[in-house]
SETOR-542663 format. One record per residue: z, x, y of N, C-alpha, C, O in turn; residue in three letters. Coordinates in steps of 0.2 Angstrom, whole numbers, padded with zeros to 4 digits, always signed. Layout:
SETOR-542663
ZXYZXYZXYZXYALA...
***
This chain:
SETOR-542663
-0092+0019+0062-0092+0020+0057-0090+0015+0052-0094+0012+0049UNK-0083+0015+0052-0078+0013+0048-0080+0006+0048-0080+0003+0043UNK-0081+0002+0054-0082-0005+0055-0088-0007+0051-0087-0011+0047UNK-0095-0003+0050-0098-0003+0046-0098-0004+0038-0102-0007+0035UNK-0091+0002+0037-0091+0003+0032-0086-0005+0029-0086-0006+0023UNK-0084-0007+0031-0078-0012+0031-0085-0018+0028-0085-0021+0023UNK-0089-0018+0034-0093-0025+0034-0097-0023+0028-0097-0027+0023UNK-0100-0020+0028-0105-0018+0018-0099-0019+0012-0102-0023+0008UNK-0094-0017+0012-0087-0018+0007-0089-0027+0006-0092-0029+0001UNK-0087-0029+0012-0086-0035+0011-0094-0041+0008-0094-0045+0004UNK-0100-0038+0011-0105-0041+0009-0107-0039+0000-0108-0043-0005UNK-0106-0033+0001-0108-0033-0008-0101-0035-0012-0102-0036-0018UNK-0097-0036-0010-0091-0039-0014-0092-0047-0016-0091-0049-0022UNK-0095-0051-0011-0099-0057-0011-0105-0058-0015-0106-0063-0019UNK-0109-0052-0015-0115-0052-0019-0112-0053-0026-0114-0057-0030UNK-0109-0047-0027-0106-0046-0033-0103-0051-0036-0106-0053-0041UNK-0098-0055-0034-0095-0061-0035-0098-0066-0038-0096-0070-0043UNK-0103-0068-0035-0106-0074-0034-0114-0073-0038-0118-0078-0039UNK-0116-0067-0039-0122-0067-0043-0128-0069-0038-0134-0071-0040UNK-0127-0067-0031-0131-0070-0025-0136-0066-0027-0135-0062-0031UNK-0143-0068-0024-0149-0063-0024-0153-0064-0015-0158-0062-0014UNK-0146-0068-0010-0146-0068-0004-0141-0065-0002-0136-0065-0004UNK-0143-0061+0005-0139-0058+0007-0135-0062+0013-0138-0063+0018UNK-0128-0064+0011-0125-0069+0017-0125-0067+0024-0124-0061+0026UNK-0126-0072+0028-0126-0070+0034-0118-0070+0037-0114-0074+0035UNK-0116-0066+0042-0110-0064+0045-0111-0071+0051-0116-0074+0053UNK-0104-0072+0052-0103-0077+0055-0098-0073+0063-0099-0072+0069UNK-0093-0071+0059-0086-0068+0062-0085-0062+0060-0088-0062+0054UNK-0082-0055+0062-0080-0050+0060-0076-0048+0064-0079-0046+0069UNK-0068-0047+0063-0063-0043+0067-0063-0037+0062-0063-0037+0056UNK-0062-0032+0066-0058-0025+0063-0054-0023+0065-0056-0020+0071UNK-0047-0023+0064-0041-0019+0067-0041-0011+0064-0043-0010+0059UNK-0040-0008+0069-0043-0002+0068-0034+0001+0069-0031+0002+0074UNK-0032+0002+0062-0023+0006+0062-0021+0014+0064-0016+0016+0066UNK-0027+0018+0063-0025+0024+0063-0030+0028+0065-0035+0026+0064UNK-0029+0034+0067-0036+0038+0067-0039+0039+0060-0036+0040+0055UNK-0045+0039+0060-0048+0041+0054-0053+0048+0057-0057+0049+0062UNK-0052+0054+0051-0054+0060+0049-0060+0059+0047-0062+0053+0046UNK-0064+0066+0047-0069+0067+0046-0069+0070+0037-0070+0076+0035UNK-0066+0064+0033-0066+0067+0028-0067+0059+0022-0067+0054+0025UNK-0068+0059+0017-0070+0054+0012-0067+0047+0014-0062+0047+0017UNK-0070+0040+0013-0066+0035+0017-0068+0032+0012-0074+0034+0009UNK-0064+0027+0008-0065+0023+0005-0064+0015+0009-0061+0014+0014UNK-0068+0010+0005-0066+0002+0006-0067-0003-0001-0070-0004-0006UNK-0062-0006+0002-0062-0013-0005-0061-0020+0000-0059-0020+0006UNK-0064-0024-0004-0063-0031-0002-0061-0037-0004-0064-0038-0009UNK-0057-0041-0003-0054-0046-0008-0057-0053-0003-0057-0054+0003UNK-0060-0057-0008-0062-0064-0006-0055-0068-0006-0053-0071-0010UNK-0053-0069+0001-0050-0075+0002-0049-0083+0001-0044-0085-0002UNK-0056-0086+0003-0057-0092+0000-0066-0093+0000-0070-0093+0005UNK-0068-0094-0006-0075-0094-0007-0077-0102-0008-0076-0106-0013UNK-0080-0105-0002-0082-0111-0001-0089-0113-0005-0090-0110-0010UNK-0093-0117-0003-0099-0119-0005-0102-0117+0003-0108-0114+0002UNK-0101-0117+0006-0106-0114+0011-0103-0108+0018-0105-0105+0023UNK-0097-0108+0015-0092-0102+0022-0087-0098+0014-0085-0100+0009UNK-0087-0092+0017-0083-0088+0014-0079-0083+0016-0082-0079+0019UNK-0072-0081+0016-0068-0078+0021-0066-0073+0016-0063-0074+0011UNK-0068-0066+0019-0066-0060+0016-0061-0053+0019-0061-0051+0025UNK-0057-0052+0015-0054-0046+0019-0056-0041+0017-0057-0041+0012UNK-0056-0034+0021-0058-0027+0018-0055-0024+0021-0055-0023+0028UNK-0051-0020+0017-0048-0012+0019-0050-0005+0020-0051-0004+0014UNK-0051-0001+0023-0053+0007+0022-0047+0011+0023-0044+0011+0028UNK-0047+0015+0018-0041+0023+0016-0045+0028+0015-0051+0027+0014UNK-0043+0034+0016-0043+0039+0015-0040+0043+0008-0043+0044+0003UNK-0034+0046+0011-0032+0050+0006-0027+0044+0003-0029+0044-0003UNK-0022+0037+0005-0018+0035+0000-0022+0028+0003-0023+0027+0009UNK-0023+0025-0003-0023+0015-0001-0018+0013+0002-0019+0008+0006UNK-0010+0016+0000-0007+0011+0003-0006+0011+0011-0004+0006+0014UNK-0009+0018+0014-0010+0019+0023-0016+0018+0024-0019+0023+0025UNK-0020+0012+0025-0028+0009+0027-0028+0012+0035-0023+0012+0038UNK-0034+0016+0036-0035+0018+0042-0039+0010+0045-0038+0010+0051UNK-0041+0006+0042-0043+0000+0046-0043-0007+0043-0044-0007+0037UNK-0042-0012+0045-0045-0019+0041-0047-0023+0044-0045-0023+0050UNK-0051-0026+0040-0057-0031+0044-0055-0037+0041-0053-0037+0035UNK-0057-0044+0044-0057-0051+0041-0065-0053+0043-0068-0051+0049UNK-0068-0057+0039-0076-0058+0040-0076-0065+0038-0072-0067+0034UNK-0079-0068+0041-0082-0074+0040-0090-0075+0039-0094-0074+0043UNK-0089-0076+0031-0100-0076+0031-0102-0084+0028-0099-0087+0023UNK-0108-0085+0032-0111-0092+0029-0115-0091+0020-0117-0085+0019UNK-0115-0093+0018-0118-0093+0012-0125-0098+0011-0125-0104+0011UNK-0130-0094+0009-0134-0098+0009-0136-0101+0002-0135-0097-0002UNK-0139-0105+0000-0139-0108-0006-0145-0106-0010-0146-0108-0016UNK
***
């Protein structure tokens, strides 16, 4: 579930930042689980590290109580369709 949250956060950030009307296609997703996630509210944020014409790189983090202590982090590459 945490991996899906990170992927969704990355996709939404890409769509929002580019005002895209199409969903970007995922090329690669790597999730690093940093600590155990508890069954409580979990938040995520994504930062676009590089946005090219065809490919975008995004980093996403998920946390529960403290944003400074993420429970997971992800690096993703997306194919952008015109």
